[in-house]
KEPA-594588 format. One record per residue (C-alpha): residue number from 0; y negated, x negated, z negated. Coordinates in nm, 3 decimals. Layout:
<sites>
<site NUM,<Y,X,Z>>
...
</sites>
This chain:
<sites>
<site 0,<0.000,0.000,0.000>>
<site 1,<-0.308,-0.185,0.130>>
<site 2,<-0.657,-0.047,0.148>>
<site 3,<-0.886,-0.179,0.419>>
<site 4,<-1.249,-0.102,0.346>>
<site 5,<-1.577,-0.147,0.522>>
<site 6,<-1.809,-0.340,0.296>>
<site 7,<-2.053,-0.066,0.203>>
<site 8,<-2.348,-0.274,0.086>>
<site 9,<-2.353,-0.462,0.415>>
<site 10,<-2.385,-0.142,0.615>>
<site 11,<-2.231,-0.042,0.945>>
<site 12,<-2.130,-0.346,1.145>>
<site 13,<-2.042,-0.555,0.842>>
<site 14,<-1.713,-0.743,0.802>>
<site 15,<-1.393,-0.586,0.673>>
<site 16,<-1.155,-0.737,0.418>>
<site 17,<-0.780,-0.686,0.392>>
<site 18,<-0.601,-0.859,0.103>>
<site 19,<-0.223,-0.882,0.135>>
<site 20,<-0.014,-0.988,-0.165>>
<site 21,<0.317,-1.170,-0.128>>
<site 22,<0.609,-0.924,-0.149>>
<site 23,<0.799,-0.875,-0.473>>
<site 24,<0.695,-0.855,-0.835>>
<site 25,<0.507,-1.139,-1.000>>
<site 26,<0.576,-1.251,-1.358>>
<site 27,<0.350,-1.304,-1.660>>
<site 28,<0.228,-1.663,-1.651>>
<site 29,<0.364,-1.694,-1.298>>
<site 30,<0.212,-1.739,-0.955>>
<site 31,<0.045,-1.466,-0.754>>
<site 32,<0.001,-1.558,-0.389>>
<site 33,<-0.119,-1.388,-0.075>>
<site 34,<-0.389,-1.388,0.188>>
<site 35,<-0.741,-1.253,0.220>>
<site 36,<-0.790,-1.151,0.583>>
<site 37,<-1.147,-1.110,0.703>>
<site 38,<-1.264,-0.956,1.029>>
<site 39,<-1.619,-1.019,1.140>>
<site 40,<-1.860,-0.737,1.208>>
<site 41,<-2.128,-0.696,1.471>>
<site 42,<-2.319,-1.000,1.348>>
<site 43,<-2.271,-1.332,1.172>>
<site 44,<-2.236,-1.343,0.794>>
<site 45,<-2.232,-1.634,0.552>>
<site 46,<-1.940,-1.583,0.311>>
<site 47,<-2.052,-1.747,-0.013>>
<site 48,<-1.759,-1.660,-0.241>>
<site 49,<-1.430,-1.470,-0.222>>
<site 50,<-1.327,-1.361,-0.571>>
<site 51,<-1.012,-1.186,-0.688>>
<site 52,<-1.029,-0.969,-0.999>>
<site 53,<-0.726,-0.854,-1.197>>
<site 54,<-0.787,-0.495,-1.306>>
<site 55,<-0.589,-0.278,-1.549>>
<site 56,<-0.593,0.090,-1.636>>
<site 57,<-0.650,0.088,-2.013>>
<site 58,<-0.669,0.358,-2.278>>
<site 59,<-0.933,0.335,-2.550>>
<site 60,<-0.956,0.560,-2.854>>
<site 61,<-1.298,0.714,-2.905>>
<site 62,<-1.296,0.918,-3.222>>
<site 63,<-1.051,1.204,-3.179>>
<site 64,<-0.985,1.148,-2.809>>
<site 65,<-0.882,0.874,-2.570>>
<site 66,<-1.082,0.748,-2.274>>
<site 67,<-0.917,0.584,-1.975>>
<site 68,<-1.093,0.322,-1.769>>
<site 69,<-1.059,0.000,-1.573>>
<site 70,<-1.078,-0.337,-1.745>>
<site 71,<-1.109,-0.662,-1.551>>
<site 72,<-0.898,-0.920,-1.733>>
<site 73,<-0.924,-1.227,-1.509>>
<site 74,<-1.118,-1.358,-1.208>>
<site 75,<-1.040,-1.626,-0.953>>
<site 76,<-1.265,-1.772,-0.683>>
<site 77,<-1.028,-1.837,-0.393>>
<site 78,<-1.262,-1.925,-0.108>>
<site 79,<-1.609,-1.921,0.042>>
<site 80,<-1.868,-2.151,0.189>>
<site 81,<-1.820,-2.059,0.555>>
<site 82,<-1.977,-1.847,0.828>>
<site 83,<-1.787,-1.548,0.962>>
<site 84,<-1.906,-1.495,1.317>>
<site 85,<-1.918,-1.159,1.492>>
<site 86,<-1.571,-1.023,1.561>>
<site 87,<-1.397,-1.333,1.435>>
<site 88,<-1.083,-1.328,1.220>>
<site 89,<-1.049,-1.560,0.923>>
<site 90,<-0.758,-1.589,0.678>>
<site 91,<-0.786,-1.742,0.331>>
<site 92,<-0.450,-1.807,0.161>>
<site 93,<-0.448,-1.814,-0.218>>
<site 94,<-0.218,-1.894,-0.505>>
<site 95,<-0.333,-1.822,-0.861>>
<site 96,<-0.168,-1.816,-1.202>>
<site 97,<-0.148,-1.486,-1.388>>
<site 98,<-0.234,-1.474,-1.759>>
<site 99,<0.072,-1.498,-1.983>>
<site 100,<-0.016,-1.162,-2.139>>
<site 101,<-0.025,-0.981,-1.804>>
<site 102,<0.144,-0.643,-1.866>>
<site 103,<0.483,-0.560,-1.720>>
<site 104,<0.469,-0.276,-1.468>>
<site 105,<0.838,-0.238,-1.385>>
<site 106,<1.178,-0.272,-1.552>>
<site 107,<1.508,-0.282,-1.366>>
<site 108,<1.313,-0.195,-1.052>>
<site 109,<1.173,0.124,-1.206>>
<site 110,<0.800,0.184,-1.255>>
<site 111,<0.680,0.211,-1.615>>
<site 112,<0.356,0.392,-1.535>>
<site 113,<0.139,0.083,-1.598>>
<site 114,<-0.137,0.051,-1.338>>
<site 115,<-0.259,-0.297,-1.239>>
<site 116,<-0.461,-0.394,-0.935>>
<site 117,<-0.606,-0.693,-0.754>>
<site 118,<-0.961,-0.629,-0.636>>
<site 119,<-1.128,-0.850,-0.375>>
<site 120,<-1.499,-0.917,-0.406>>
<site 121,<-1.712,-1.086,-0.140>>
<site 122,<-2.045,-1.254,-0.205>>
<site 123,<-2.246,-1.240,0.117>>
<site 124,<-2.611,-1.335,0.149>>
<site 125,<-2.669,-1.300,-0.225>>
<site 126,<-2.507,-0.955,-0.243>>
<site 127,<-2.166,-0.872,-0.390>>
<site 128,<-1.938,-0.609,-0.249>>
<site 129,<-1.604,-0.499,-0.390>>
<site 130,<-1.366,-0.451,-0.102>>
<site 131,<-0.988,-0.432,-0.114>>
<site 132,<-0.807,-0.299,-0.422>>
<site 133,<-0.431,-0.348,-0.410>>
<site 134,<-0.158,-0.258,-0.660>>
<site 135,<-0.006,-0.545,-0.856>>
<site 136,<0.361,-0.535,-0.952>>
<site 137,<0.473,-0.744,-1.250>>
<site 138,<0.830,-0.780,-1.370>>
<site 139,<0.945,-0.900,-1.713>>
<site 140,<1.003,-1.259,-1.817>>
<site 141,<1.368,-1.339,-1.895>>
<site 142,<1.310,-1.321,-2.269>>
<site 143,<1.129,-0.986,-2.235>>
<site 144,<1.416,-0.848,-2.030>>
<site 145,<1.667,-0.979,-2.283>>
<site 146,<1.491,-0.808,-2.573>>
<site 147,<1.455,-0.478,-2.388>>
<site 148,<1.814,-0.493,-2.265>>
<site 149,<1.928,-0.538,-2.625>>
<site 150,<1.731,-0.232,-2.731>>
<site 151,<1.903,-0.039,-2.454>>
<site 152,<2.248,-0.158,-2.554>>
<site 153,<2.175,-0.060,-2.914>>
<site 154,<2.105,0.296,-2.804>>
<site 155,<1.725,0.302,-2.784>>
<site 156,<1.571,0.487,-2.490>>
<site 157,<1.255,0.436,-2.291>>
<site 158,<0.985,0.692,-2.370>>
<site 159,<0.661,0.565,-2.218>>
<site 160,<0.438,0.261,-2.175>>
<site 161,<0.063,0.220,-2.184>>
<site 162,<-0.218,-0.030,-2.231>>
<site 163,<-0.432,0.002,-2.543>>
<site 164,<-0.779,-0.146,-2.576>>
<site 165,<-0.817,-0.354,-2.892>>
<site 166,<-0.655,-0.649,-3.065>>
<site 167,<-0.355,-0.699,-3.289>>
<site 168,<-0.463,-0.892,-3.596>>
<site 169,<-0.274,-1.202,-3.702>>
<site 170,<-0.151,-1.282,-3.352>>
<site 171,<-0.263,-1.518,-3.078>>
<site 172,<-0.360,-1.230,-2.848>>
<site 173,<-0.593,-1.341,-2.567>>
<site 174,<-0.660,-1.030,-2.357>>
<site 175,<-0.887,-0.747,-2.477>>
<site 176,<-0.593,-0.503,-2.460>>
<site 177,<-0.220,-0.503,-2.527>>
<site 178,<0.083,-0.327,-2.383>>
<site 179,<0.292,-0.086,-2.587>>
<site 180,<0.641,0.010,-2.474>>
<site 181,<0.747,0.319,-2.669>>
<site 182,<1.117,0.366,-2.739>>
<site 183,<1.309,0.661,-2.875>>
<site 184,<1.528,0.558,-3.170>>
<site 185,<1.897,0.480,-3.147>>
<site 186,<2.119,0.734,-3.329>>
<site 187,<2.166,0.489,-3.617>>
<site 188,<1.789,0.493,-3.684>>
<site 189,<1.694,0.846,-3.581>>
<site 190,<1.686,0.958,-3.946>>
<site 191,<1.432,0.690,-4.034>>
<site 192,<1.192,0.658,-3.738>>
<site 193,<1.051,0.884,-3.472>>
<site 194,<0.979,0.602,-3.228>>
<site 195,<0.943,0.225,-3.208>>
<site 196,<0.667,0.054,-3.011>>
<site 197,<0.727,-0.294,-2.868>>
<site 198,<0.446,-0.531,-2.771>>
<site 199,<0.501,-0.870,-2.607>>
<site 200,<0.240,-1.145,-2.644>>
<site 201,<0.355,-1.434,-2.429>>
<site 202,<0.229,-1.791,-2.436>>
<site 203,<0.347,-2.104,-2.252>>
<site 204,<0.544,-2.201,-2.564>>
<site 205,<0.715,-1.871,-2.645>>
<site 206,<0.679,-1.503,-2.715>>
<site 207,<0.548,-1.299,-3.005>>
<site 208,<0.735,-0.969,-3.028>>
<site 209,<0.540,-0.710,-3.226>>
<site 210,<0.733,-0.407,-3.348>>
<site 211,<0.576,-0.093,-3.489>>
<site 212,<0.774,0.200,-3.624>>
<site 213,<0.648,0.554,-3.660>>
<site 214,<0.851,0.631,-3.973>>
<site 215,<0.964,0.973,-4.078>>
<site 216,<0.878,1.115,-4.418>>
<site 217,<1.135,1.074,-4.693>>
<site 218,<1.186,1.003,-5.062>>
<site 219,<0.920,0.733,-5.045>>
<site 220,<0.647,0.970,-4.933>>
<site 221,<0.515,1.106,-4.604>>
<site 222,<0.562,0.947,-4.268>>
<site 223,<0.370,0.627,-4.194>>
<site 224,<0.366,0.324,-3.970>>
<site 225,<0.544,-0.002,-4.044>>
<site 226,<0.464,-0.307,-3.838>>
<site 227,<0.585,-0.665,-3.818>>
<site 228,<0.634,-0.945,-3.567>>
<site 229,<0.887,-1.204,-3.462>>
<site 230,<0.875,-1.509,-3.237>>
<site 231,<1.123,-1.630,-2.977>>
<site 232,<1.129,-1.921,-2.734>>
<site 233,<1.144,-1.892,-2.356>>
<site 234,<1.436,-2.130,-2.323>>
<site 235,<1.792,-2.098,-2.443>>
<site 236,<1.798,-1.721,-2.403>>
<site 237,<2.163,-1.722,-2.296>>
<site 238,<2.258,-1.872,-2.633>>
<site 239,<2.124,-1.581,-2.837>>
<site 240,<2.325,-1.285,-2.956>>
<site 241,<2.038,-1.055,-2.865>>
<site 242,<2.199,-0.736,-2.986>>
<site 243,<2.247,-0.877,-3.335>>
<site 244,<1.905,-1.039,-3.337>>
<site 245,<1.714,-0.729,-3.226>>
<site 246,<1.917,-0.502,-3.455>>
<site 247,<1.819,-0.731,-3.743>>
<site 248,<1.455,-0.699,-3.646>>
<site 249,<1.475,-0.321,-3.646>>
<site 250,<1.653,-0.313,-3.982>>
<site 251,<1.383,-0.529,-4.140>>
<site 252,<1.117,-0.307,-3.988>>
<site 253,<1.254,0.030,-4.098>>
<site 254,<1.348,-0.093,-4.446>>
<site 255,<0.982,-0.165,-4.529>>
<site 256,<0.878,0.118,-4.757>>
<site 257,<0.506,0.041,-4.753>>
<site 258,<0.265,0.104,-4.467>>
<site 259,<0.207,-0.248,-4.341>>
<site 260,<0.038,-0.133,-4.022>>
<site 261,<-0.333,-0.094,-4.089>>
<site 262,<-0.507,0.108,-3.818>>
<site 263,<-0.873,0.019,-3.850>>
<site 264,<-1.126,0.073,-3.575>>
<site 265,<-1.187,-0.235,-3.362>>
<site 266,<-1.426,-0.197,-3.075>>
<site 267,<-1.308,0.101,-2.878>>
<site 268,<-0.949,0.058,-2.981>>
<site 269,<-0.732,-0.047,-3.273>>
<site 270,<-0.706,-0.351,-3.491>>
<site 271,<-0.353,-0.385,-3.623>>
<site 272,<-0.338,-0.580,-3.945>>
<site 273,<-0.039,-0.764,-4.086>>
<site 274,<0.103,-0.827,-4.426>>
<site 275,<0.179,-1.197,-4.377>>
<site 276,<0.485,-1.174,-4.601>>
<site 277,<0.656,-0.972,-4.331>>
<site 278,<0.613,-1.208,-4.036>>
<site 279,<0.947,-1.357,-3.939>>
<site 280,<0.999,-1.641,-3.690>>
<site 281,<1.319,-1.652,-3.489>>
<site 282,<1.290,-1.940,-3.247>>
<site 283,<1.650,-2.060,-3.253>>
<site 284,<1.985,-1.934,-3.136>>
<site 285,<2.193,-1.688,-3.334>>
<site 286,<2.536,-1.746,-3.190>>
<site 287,<2.659,-1.673,-2.839>>
<site 288,<2.608,-1.349,-2.656>>
<site 289,<2.911,-1.133,-2.595>>
<site 290,<2.935,-0.875,-2.322>>
<site 291,<2.718,-0.853,-2.010>>
<site 292,<2.474,-1.132,-1.930>>
<site 293,<2.097,-1.096,-1.926>>
<site 294,<1.975,-0.905,-1.623>>
<site 295,<2.295,-0.708,-1.568>>
<site 296,<2.195,-0.407,-1.775>>
<site 297,<2.202,-0.155,-1.493>>
<site 298,<2.519,-0.282,-1.325>>
<site 299,<2.703,-0.298,-1.656>>
<site 300,<2.588,0.049,-1.761>>
<site 301,<2.456,-0.114,-2.075>>
<site 302,<2.096,-0.007,-2.065>>
<site 303,<1.991,0.314,-2.229>>
<site 304,<1.646,0.186,-2.140>>
<site 305,<1.725,0.187,-1.770>>
<site 306,<1.855,0.543,-1.794>>
<site 307,<1.546,0.637,-1.991>>
<site 308,<1.316,0.496,-1.725>>
<site 309,<1.485,0.697,-1.454>>
<site 310,<1.500,1.013,-1.662>>
<site 311,<1.163,0.983,-1.831>>
<site 312,<0.944,0.908,-1.532>>
<site 313,<0.919,1.103,-1.210>>
<site 314,<0.863,0.847,-0.936>>
<site 315,<0.627,1.070,-0.737>>
<site 316,<0.404,1.119,-1.040>>
<site 317,<0.375,0.745,-1.092>>
<site 318,<0.286,0.689,-0.728>>
<site 319,<0.022,0.960,-0.746>>
<site 320,<-0.128,0.804,-1.059>>
<site 321,<-0.150,0.461,-0.896>>
<site 322,<-0.307,0.605,-0.584>>
<site 323,<-0.561,0.810,-0.777>>
<site 324,<-0.661,0.509,-0.984>>
<site 325,<-0.717,0.283,-0.685>>
<site 326,<-0.892,0.543,-0.471>>
<site 327,<-1.115,0.667,-0.752>>
<site 328,<-1.205,0.336,-0.912>>
<site 329,<-1.346,0.135,-0.625>>
<site 330,<-1.700,0.178,-0.750>>
<site 331,<-1.624,0.121,-1.118>>
<site 332,<-1.686,-0.212,-1.286>>
<site 333,<-1.444,-0.316,-1.558>>
<site 334,<-1.578,-0.495,-1.862>>
<site 335,<-1.404,-0.751,-2.077>>
</sites>
């Protein structure tokens, strides 16, 4: 899905821009490559800068309601400093590195409902014009897939995913928003929690996994949120018993009887606080994995998550949402 647009601020006869991304899903912290293809207009134009913006559809809580808008979370200058003559064609190849915290938009080939885009901006004769806006597909890192696959094998199901504006306190979060993947509880935990939210905060050295449980009311009082985090390394993932590891995380989370998740207003979103006594690092192996290998969740029938994605999202609705966002947001400026 590529949108070719006439650059409005340059008027009729101006150049057109067509940005084409390399096929396939990118990965957080990985390379995004493609080409910016320019076609000259009726006159000559000096192209000063070609800039790519990474844009996300983000939810922000405002009092009792949520607003949805576009947030630009990175920019790259990929070309410029040349004259585009009338009618001429010029191609600028690019290769840029995505932020490590770039949200995941698909799992096992199924869309999660997360909307990301790459917007192309031209600077011509001192004026800026936002041209192409193309959807960006991002798949999970191996460690993210391993964690989510383990949740699926343990009986958790995919419910929804979104991007929340705000910061999670006590973490190394870099972007102004974070991704929440909401899971329905496995039967073994259905009596204790209504849902579990998973947030991944990746860095070059590893991954922070933030878990938040919406706990049911019980003998310890009314329902409340419990929240904690764990750390894992990118390497050696095939030497982990992920099911046992993730099940241990969930048990520690749901057994907390106090409300360790502090929802205080932060900007237009949330600031999640931590009780430091409940941060647990798990950067080493916990035995050898038994059963299907990482990445075989669908083929092995092991992923309740994969089933949940298919059953919980209607593909046509996701496509419509992506299209509406891109078509309706071309004139909106995201703010960091």
